[in-house]
C-alpha positions in Angstrom: 44.1 -6.0 -5.0 40.4 -5.6 -3.9 38.0 -8.1 -5.3 35.4 -6.8 -7.7 31.9 -8.1 -8.6 31.5 -8.6 -12.4 28.3 -10.5 -12.3 27.8 -14.2 -12.7 26.5 -16.8 -15.1 23.5 -17.3 -12.9 22.5 -13.7 -12.3 22.0 -11.0 -14.9 23.4 -7.8 -13.2 23.1 -4.4 -15.0 26.2 -2.2 -15.1 24.7 0.1 -12.6 24.1 -2.8 -10.1 27.7 -4.0 -10.5 28.9 -0.5 -9.9 26.8 -0.3 -6.7 28.2 -3.5 -5.3 31.8 -2.4 -6.1 31.2 1.0 -4.6 30.0 -0.6 -1.3 33.2 -2.7 -1.3 35.4 0.3 -1.9 33.6 2.5 0.7 33.2 -0.4 3.1 29.6 0.7 3.7 26.4 -1.4 3.7 24.8 -1.7 0.3 21.0 -0.9 0.6 19.1 -2.5 -2.2 15.5 -1.5 -2.9 13.1 -2.7 -5.6 9.9 -4.4 -6.3 9.4 -7.8 -4.7 10.7 -10.5 -7.0 13.4 -8.5 -8.7 16.3 -10.6 -7.3 17.4 -8.6 -4.3 18.0 -11.6 -2.1 19.5 -13.6 -4.9 22.0 -10.7 -5.5 23.6 -11.4 -2.1 23.9 -15.1 -2.9 25.5 -14.4 -6.3 27.9 -11.8 -4.9 29.1 -14.2 -2.2 29.6 -17.0 -4.8 31.3 -14.7 -7.3 33.7 -13.3 -4.7 34.2 -16.7 -3.1 33.0 -15.4 0.3 30.8 -17.2 2.8 27.2 -16.0 3.0 25.5 -15.3 6.3 21.8 -14.4 6.2 19.5 -12.6 8.6 15.9 -12.7 7.4 14.0 -10.0 9.2 10.4 -10.4 10.4 7.9 -8.0 12.0 8.9 -9.3 15.4 12.7 -9.2 14.9 14.7 -7.0 17.3 18.1 -5.7 16.5 19.5 -7.3 19.7 18.9 -10.7 18.2 21.4 -10.0 15.5 24.1 -9.3 18.1 23.4 -11.9 20.8 20.8 -13.1 23.3 21.3 -14.0 27.0 19.4 -17.2 27.8 18.6 -16.4 31.5 15.8 -19.1 31.6 18.3 -21.9 30.8 20.7 -20.6 33.4 18.1 -20.5 36.1 17.0 -24.0 35.2 20.6 -25.3 35.3 21.2 -23.6 38.6 18.2 -25.3 40.1 19.6 -28.6 38.9 23.0 -27.9 40.2 24.7 -27.9 36.8 28.3 -26.7 36.9 27.7 -24.8 33.6 26.1 -21.9 35.5 29.4 -20.8 36.8 30.4 -19.5 33.3 27.9 -17.0 31.9 29.4 -17.5 28.4 27.5 -20.8 28.3 24.3 -18.8 28.1 25.2 -16.2 25.5 23.7 -17.1 22.1 25.7 -15.5 19.3 23.6 -13.7 16.7 24.4 -13.5 13.0 26.3 -10.2 13.3 28.5 -11.6 16.0 29.2 -14.6 13.8 30.0 -12.4 10.8 32.3 -10.1 12.8 34.3 -13.0 14.2 34.4 -15.1 11.1 38.0 -16.2 10.1 37.6 -14.6 6.7 35.5 -11.8 5.2 31.8 -12.8 4.6 28.8 -11.4 2.8 26.2 -10.5 5.4 22.6 -10.3 4.1 20.0 -8.4 6.2 16.9 -9.3 4.2 13.7 -7.2 4.1 14.8 -4.7 6.8 11.6 -2.7 6.3 9.5 -5.5 7.8 10.8 -4.7 11.3 9.8 -2.0 13.7 10.9 1.5 12.6 13.5 1.6 15.4 15.2 -1.5 14.1 17.6 0.3 11.7 18.4 3.0 14.2 19.3 0.3 16.8 22.0 -1.0 14.4 23.6 2.3 13.5 26.7 2.0 15.7 27.2 -1.7 15.1 27.1 -1.3 11.3 29.2 1.9 11.4 31.9 0.9 13.8 31.7 -2.8 13.3 31.7 -3.4 17.1 29.3 -3.9 20.0 29.5 -4.4 23.8 28.3 -7.5 25.6 27.1 -6.3 29.0 26.7 -9.7 30.6 30.4 -10.7 29.9 31.8 -7.1 29.8 33.6 -7.6 26.5 33.7 -5.7 23.3 33.2 -7.7 20.1 35.0 -6.1 17.2 35.0 -7.3 13.6 38.1 -9.3 12.7 37.3 -8.7 9.0 34.7 -6.1 7.9 31.9 -8.0 6.1 30.2 -6.8 3.0 26.7 -6.0 4.3 23.9 -6.2 1.8 20.5 -4.9 3.1 17.3 -5.4 1.1 14.1 -3.4 1.4 10.7 -3.7 -0.4 10.0 -0.1 0.4 7.1 -1.0 2.7 8.1 1.8 5.1 10.6 4.7 5.1 14.0 4.1 6.6 15.5 6.7 9.0 17.8 9.3 7.5 20.6 8.5 9.9 20.6 4.9 8.7 20.4 5.9 5.0 23.5 8.2 5.4 25.6 5.1 6.3 24.6 3.1 3.3 25.3 3.1 -0.4 21.9 3.0 -2.1 20.8 1.3 -5.3 17.3 0.8 -6.6 16.8 -2.2 -8.9 14.6 -1.0 -11.7 12.2 -3.4 -13.1 13.9 -5.1 -16.1 13.1 -3.9 -19.6 12.3 -6.5 -22.2 15.9 -7.0 -23.4 17.2 -7.5 -19.8 14.2 -9.8 -19.1 15.0 -11.9 -22.1 18.6 -12.2 -20.8 17.3 -13.3 -17.4 15.0 -15.9 -19.0 17.8 -17.3 -21.1 19.9 -17.9 -17.9 17.1 -20.0 -16.4 15.6 -21.5 -19.6 18.2 -21.6 -22.3 16.1 -24.1 -24.4 13.0 -21.9 -24.5 11.8 -21.4 -28.1 12.1 -17.8 -29.2 8.5 -17.6 -30.6 7.0 -18.6 -27.2 9.4 -16.2 -25.3 8.5 -13.3 -27.6 4.8 -13.8 -27.2 5.1 -14.4 -23.4 7.1 -11.2 -23.0 4.4 -9.3 -24.9 1.6 -10.7 -22.8 3.5 -10.2 -19.5 4.3 -6.6 -20.1 0.8 -5.9 -21.2 -0.5 -7.3 -18.0 1.9 -5.2 -16.0 0.8 -2.1 -17.8 -2.9 -2.6 -16.8 -3.9 0.5 -14.7 -5.2 -0.3 -11.3 -3.6 -3.7 -10.7 -3.3 -4.3 -6.9 -0.1 -6.3 -7.5 1.9 -6.3 -10.7 3.5 -9.6 -11.6 7.2 -9.8 -10.8 10.2 -11.3 -12.5 10.1 -14.4 -10.3 6.4 -14.9 -11.2 7.1 -14.5 -14.9 9.7 -17.2 -14.6 7.2 -19.4 -12.8 4.7 -18.8 -15.6 7.1 -19.7 -18.3 8.0 -22.9 -16.5 4.3 -23.8 -16.5 3.8 -22.8 -20.1 6.7 -25.2 -21.1 5.5 -28.0 -18.7 1.9 -27.8 -20.2 3.3 -27.4 -23.8 1.2 -24.2 -24.3 1.8 -23.0 -27.9 2.6 -19.3 -28.5 -0.7 -18.7 -30.3 -2.6 -19.6 -27.1 -1.4 -16.4 -25.5 -3.4 -14.3 -28.0 -6.8 -14.7 -29.6 -7.1 -15.3 -33.3 -7.7 -11.6 -34.0 -4.6 -10.8 -32.0 -6.6 -9.1 -29.3 -5.6 -9.5 -25.6 -7.1 -12.4 -23.6 -6.8 -13.5 -20.1 -3.5 -15.5 -20.3 -3.6 -19.3 -19.7 -2.3 -20.3 -16.2 -2.7 -16.7 -15.2 -2.7 -17.8 -11.5 1.1 -17.6 -11.7 0.9 -13.9 -12.7 -2.3 -12.5 -11.0 -2.4 -13.3 -7.3 -5.8 -12.0 -6.2 -9.4 -12.1 -7.5 -9.7 -8.3 -7.8 -6.8 -8.2 -10.3 -8.3 -11.1 -12.3 -11.7 -9.4 -12.5 -10.1 -6.0 -13.4 -8.1 -7.6 -16.2 -11.2 -9.4 -17.6 -13.3 -6.2 -17.5 -10.7 -4.2 -19.3 -10.3 -6.8 -22.0 -14.1 -6.8 -22.5 -14.1 -3.0 -22.8 -11.3 -3.0 -25.3 -13.1 -5.6 -27.5 -16.4 -3.7 -27.2 -14.6 -0.5 -28.5 -13.0 -2.2 -31.5 
């Protein structure tokens, strides 16, 4: 019977997200996860691997990453150096083939979860260059003239922060899910997983303040789930009382330790100006 993802004690997954993971398992297609930074896309792969008792392999994509690096790289420089030194290793070109994470995932002794993290950071051609490999689960090594085929088809989880559009041909091969920003009830569940001892009064006021900050029009960067968790950790560490998150007349204030939530000076100044305007109009 095929394994199914039912969430975990460490990760609050919505029903839609669990359905998406299981759909990718059933279809044997990559799962493309989009959402705001800090909504737990990378952590999802970690929790799916743990819940399904599968090894996790990770490929963190950068702006300079090339698709070929995920397959393999031929170390011609080392081979030339060894040939000049008379090393016997040069007789076997396999000694200079460096296996990439896709090769390792394809030839693993058991099925793995393969995370391709932040695919939208790379060049626009990056996803297209992986179409055949992710579709057919095979690739050709020209230097050794061998075809590498997947022993077990991995569960591929691909994350994107939506920094650039992905090619249609690539999207057709994926099952897609967008992680919506958590509503207050879901956020409270997430917080309880991380901080089960947090007092309800502080959590309620912190949630109120956090969502008010997110709703401010014109913010350059809205605070994320991970930043909210960091902020709560600081509030507890500094023993900040709930009433410190609001003024005595219950009007909004710049929250204490706001550096965990607002990450640039423009957003801080915008928030301060809006609060001043609200107070002036009351």
